[in-house]
LUMTOR-225530 format. One record per residue (C-alpha): chain; residue in one letter; residue number from 1; x, y, z. Coordinates in Angstrom, 1 decimal. Layout:
<atoms>
ATOM chain resn resi     c1     c2     c3
ATOM     A    a  NUM      X      Y      Z
...
</atoms>
This chain:
<atoms>
ATOM chain resn resi     c1     c2     c3
ATOM     A    x    1   46.6   49.3  -38.2
ATOM     A    x    2   44.7   46.5  -36.5
ATOM     A    x    3   44.8   46.4  -32.7
ATOM     A    x    4   44.8   42.6  -32.7
ATOM     A    x    5   48.1   42.5  -34.5
ATOM     A    x    6   49.7   44.4  -31.6
ATOM     A    x    7   47.9   43.1  -28.5
ATOM     A    x    8   47.5   39.3  -28.4
ATOM     A    x    9   44.5   38.3  -26.3
ATOM     A    x   10   45.5   36.1  -23.3
ATOM     A    x   11   42.8   33.6  -22.2
ATOM     A    x   12   41.9   33.7  -18.5
ATOM     A    x   13   42.1   30.2  -17.0
ATOM     A    x   14   39.2   31.1  -14.7
ATOM     A    x   15   36.9   31.6  -17.6
ATOM     A    x   16   35.6   28.2  -19.0
ATOM     A    x   17   34.2   27.8  -22.5
ATOM     A    x   18   30.6   28.5  -21.8
ATOM     A    x   19   27.8   29.0  -24.4
ATOM     A    x   20   24.6   31.0  -24.8
ATOM     A    x   21   21.9   29.6  -22.7
ATOM     A    x   22   24.2   28.8  -19.7
ATOM     A    x   23   23.6   30.3  -16.3
ATOM     A    x   24   26.8   31.9  -15.2
ATOM     A    x   25   28.1   33.8  -12.1
ATOM     A    x   26   30.5   36.6  -13.2
ATOM     A    x   27   32.9   38.2  -10.7
ATOM     A    x   28   34.0   41.6  -11.9
ATOM     A    x   29   36.3   44.1  -10.1
ATOM     A    x   30   34.5   47.4   -9.2
ATOM     A    x   31   36.2   50.6   -8.0
ATOM     A    x   32   34.3   52.6   -5.4
ATOM     A    x   33   36.3   55.7   -4.4
ATOM     A    x   34   39.6   54.4   -3.0
ATOM     A    x   35   38.3   50.9   -2.5
ATOM     A    x   36   38.2   48.1   -5.0
ATOM     A    x   37   36.0   45.0   -4.5
ATOM     A    x   38   34.5   42.1   -6.4
ATOM     A    x   39   30.9   42.3   -7.6
ATOM     A    x   40   29.0   39.2   -8.5
ATOM     A    x   41   26.4   39.2  -11.3
ATOM     A    x   42   24.5   35.9  -12.0
ATOM     A    x   43   22.2   35.4  -15.0
ATOM     A    x   44   21.7   33.7  -18.4
ATOM     A    x   45   24.1   34.3  -21.2
ATOM     A    x   46   22.0   35.6  -24.1
ATOM     A    x   47   24.8   36.5  -26.5
ATOM     A    x   48   28.5   35.7  -27.0
ATOM     A    x   49   30.4   37.7  -29.5
ATOM     A    x   50   33.7   36.3  -30.8
ATOM     A    x   51   36.0   39.1  -32.2
ATOM     A    x   52   39.5   38.6  -30.9
ATOM     A    x   53   40.4   41.3  -28.5
ATOM     A    x   54   36.9   42.8  -28.8
ATOM     A    x   55   35.1   39.5  -27.7
ATOM     A    x   56   32.4   40.0  -25.2
ATOM     A    x   57   29.3   38.4  -23.8
ATOM     A    x   58   25.9   39.6  -22.4
ATOM     A    x   59   24.3   38.2  -19.3
ATOM     A    x   60   20.7   38.8  -18.4
ATOM     A    x   61   19.0   38.5  -15.0
ATOM     A    x   62   15.6   39.4  -13.7
ATOM     A    x   63   15.7   41.5  -10.4
ATOM     A    x   64   12.4   42.5   -8.7
ATOM     A    x   65   10.5   41.8  -11.9
ATOM     A    x   66   12.8   44.0  -14.0
ATOM     A    x   67   15.2   42.5  -16.6
ATOM     A    x   68   18.8   43.7  -16.2
ATOM     A    x   69   21.5   43.0  -18.9
ATOM     A    x   70   25.3   43.6  -18.6
ATOM     A    x   71   27.9   43.1  -21.2
ATOM     A    x   72   31.4   42.0  -20.1
ATOM     A    x   73   34.6   42.1  -22.3
ATOM     A    x   74   35.9   38.6  -22.4
ATOM     A    x   75   39.6   39.6  -22.1
ATOM     A    x   76   39.2   42.5  -19.7
ATOM     A    x   77   41.6   42.6  -16.7
ATOM     A    x   78   38.6   43.7  -14.6
ATOM     A    x   79   36.9   40.3  -15.2
ATOM     A    x   80   38.0   38.1  -12.4
ATOM     A    x   81   36.3   34.8  -13.2
ATOM     A    x   82   33.2   33.2  -14.6
ATOM     A    x   83   31.6   30.2  -13.0
ATOM     A    x   84   29.0   28.1  -14.8
ATOM     A    x   85   26.1   27.4  -12.4
ATOM     A    x   86   23.8   25.6  -14.9
ATOM     A    x   87   24.1   24.6  -18.6
ATOM     A    x   88   21.3   25.2  -21.0
ATOM     A    x   89   20.1   23.7  -24.3
ATOM     A    x   90   19.1   26.2  -26.9
ATOM     A    x   91   18.8   26.3  -30.7
ATOM     A    x   92   19.9   29.9  -31.2
ATOM     A    x   93   23.1   31.9  -30.7
ATOM     A    x   94   21.3   35.1  -29.6
ATOM     A    x   95   18.5   34.6  -27.1
ATOM     A    x   96   16.9   38.0  -27.4
ATOM     A    x   97   13.4   36.4  -27.3
ATOM     A    x   98   13.8   36.0  -23.6
ATOM     A    x   99   13.2   39.7  -23.2
ATOM     A    x  100    9.5   39.2  -24.1
ATOM     A    x  101    9.0   36.2  -21.8
ATOM     A    x  102    8.2   36.1  -18.1
ATOM     A    x  103    8.2   33.4  -15.4
ATOM     A    x  104    8.3   29.8  -16.4
ATOM     A    x  105    8.3   30.6  -20.2
ATOM     A    x  106   11.6   32.4  -19.8
ATOM     A    x  107   13.4   29.3  -18.4
ATOM     A    x  108   16.0   27.6  -20.5
ATOM     A    x  109   16.0   23.8  -20.8
ATOM     A    x  110   18.7   21.9  -18.9
ATOM     A    x  111   21.7   20.8  -21.0
ATOM     A    x  112   24.1   17.9  -20.9
ATOM     A    x  113   25.3   16.8  -17.5
ATOM     A    x  114   28.6   15.8  -19.0
ATOM     A    x  115   29.3   19.3  -20.3
ATOM     A    x  116   28.4   20.8  -16.9
ATOM     A    x  117   30.8   18.4  -15.1
ATOM     A    x  118   33.5   19.3  -17.6
ATOM     A    x  119   33.0   23.1  -17.1
ATOM     A    x  120   33.0   22.6  -13.3
ATOM     A    x  121   36.2   20.6  -13.5
ATOM     A    x  122   37.9   23.4  -15.5
ATOM     A    x  123   36.8   25.9  -12.9
ATOM     A    x  124   38.1   23.7  -10.1
ATOM     A    x  125   41.5   23.2  -11.8
ATOM     A    x  126   41.9   27.0  -12.0
ATOM     A    x  127   41.9   27.1   -8.2
ATOM     A    x  128   39.1   29.6   -7.8
ATOM     A    x  129   37.9   30.3   -4.3
ATOM     A    x  130   35.0   32.5   -3.4
ATOM     A    x  131   36.2   35.7   -1.6
ATOM     A    x  132   34.6   36.8    1.6
ATOM     A    x  133   33.0   39.8    0.0
ATOM     A    x  134   31.3   37.6   -2.6
ATOM     A    x  135   30.0   35.3    0.2
ATOM     A    x  136   28.7   38.3    2.1
ATOM     A    x  137   26.9   39.6   -1.0
ATOM     A    x  138   25.4   36.1   -1.6
ATOM     A    x  139   24.2   36.0    2.0
ATOM     A    x  140   22.7   39.4    1.7
ATOM     A    x  141   20.8   38.4   -1.5
ATOM     A    x  142   19.5   35.3    0.2
ATOM     A    x  143   18.3   37.4    3.2
ATOM     A    x  144   16.6   39.8    0.8
ATOM     A    x  145   14.9   36.9   -1.0
ATOM     A    x  146   13.7   35.5    2.4
ATOM     A    x  147   12.4   38.9    3.4
ATOM     A    x  148   10.5   39.3    0.1
ATOM     A    x  149    8.9   35.9    0.6
ATOM     A    x  150    7.8   36.8    4.1
ATOM     A    x  151    6.3   40.0    2.9
ATOM     A    x  152    4.5   38.3    0.1
ATOM     A    x  153    3.1   35.7    2.6
ATOM     A    x  154    2.0   38.5    5.0
ATOM     A    x  155    0.3   40.4    2.1
ATOM     A    x  156   -1.5   37.2    1.1
ATOM     A    x  157   -2.7   36.6    4.6
ATOM     A    x  158   -4.0   40.2    4.9
ATOM     A    x  159   -5.9   39.8    1.6
ATOM     A    x  160   -7.5   36.6    2.8
ATOM     A    x  161   -8.5   38.2    6.1
ATOM     A    x  162  -10.0   41.2    4.2
ATOM     A    x  163  -11.9   38.9    1.9
ATOM     A    x  164  -13.3   36.9    4.9
ATOM     A    x  165  -14.4   40.1    6.6
ATOM     A    x  166  -16.1   41.3    3.4
ATOM     A    x  167  -17.9   37.9    3.1
ATOM     A    x  168  -19.0   38.1    6.7
ATOM     A    x  169  -20.3   41.6    6.3
ATOM     A    x  170  -22.1   40.6    3.1
ATOM     A    x  171  -23.8   37.7    4.9
ATOM     A    x  172  -24.8   39.9    7.8
ATOM     A    x  173  -26.3   42.5    5.4
ATOM     A    x  174  -28.2   39.7    3.6
ATOM     A    x  175  -29.6   38.5    6.9
ATOM     A    x  176  -30.6   42.0    7.9
ATOM     A    x  177  -32.3   42.6    4.6
ATOM     A    x  178  -34.3   39.3    4.9
ATOM     A    x  179  -35.4   40.2    8.4
ATOM     A    x  180  -36.6   43.7    7.2
ATOM     A    x  181  -38.5   42.1    4.3
ATOM     A    x  182  -40.2   39.7    6.7
ATOM     A    x  183  -41.2   42.4    9.1
ATOM     A    x  184  -42.5   44.5    6.3
ATOM     A    x  185  -44.5   41.6    5.0
ATOM     A    x  186  -46.0   40.9    8.5
ATOM     A    x  187  -46.9   44.6    8.9
ATOM     A    x  188  -48.6   44.6    5.5
ATOM     A    x  189  -50.5   41.5    6.4
ATOM     A    x  190  -51.7   43.0    9.8
ATOM     A    x  191  -52.8   46.4    8.4
ATOM     A    x  192  -55.7   45.1    6.3
ATOM     A    x  193  -57.0   43.2    9.4
ATOM     A    x  194  -56.9   46.3   11.5
ATOM     A    x  195  -58.8   48.2    8.8
ATOM     A    x  196  -61.5   45.6    8.5
ATOM     A    x  197  -62.4   45.7   12.3
ATOM     A    x  198  -63.9   49.3   12.2
ATOM     A    x  199  -66.0   48.4    9.2
ATOM     A    x  200  -67.6   45.5   11.1
ATOM     A    x  201  -68.3   47.8   14.1
ATOM     A    x  202  -70.0   50.3   11.9
ATOM     A    x  203  -72.3   47.7   10.3
ATOM     A    x  204  -73.4   46.5   13.8
ATOM     A    x  205  -74.1   50.2   14.8
ATOM     A    x  206  -76.1   50.7   11.7
ATOM     A    x  207  -78.2   47.6   12.2
ATOM     A    x  208  -79.0   48.6   15.8
ATOM     A    x  209  -81.1   51.7   15.1
ATOM     A    x  210  -82.9   50.1   12.2
ATOM     A    x  211  -84.2   47.4   14.5
</atoms>
């Protein structure tokens, strides 16, 4: 017996008709002990499978340089809403090639502005409002991003200071070596002169008795 013949999937009005390549923000209900809250997950849709009650989609995001992927059932009661943050223009239905790309190469080209406005309008008509918990999570993520940027800047400044100190030490060592070479050259030039003086004195003494 087919499950789809018994259970008819009901579309959630808070989930617009997004496509692979779109950047979405998914709100899913998570149970932690006796407490239930909404958890936000934002990333790029790399796959969308259409299979009736088994329909699902996969969202990929990069966190701290590590790629994280989550698959959400499209008709799950745990799925609260999906908000399209940015539409993309791609030529494939499955964007698995993004797993091998990093940085700017992993970005998806921007799609049609009209389609983005249409999806935004659908989301607004559903009457979706961001809960306080989601706003707190977004604020925490922004604070973490600012802290990471500050740490990166501090590390860059420390590296620059270390490089400047090494360059100054190298210059000081070069000057010291040049001074030592000059003193050695001067000493080498003075030594032959000192040795020649006694020889002249000896020749004068030798000449004196002969006379």
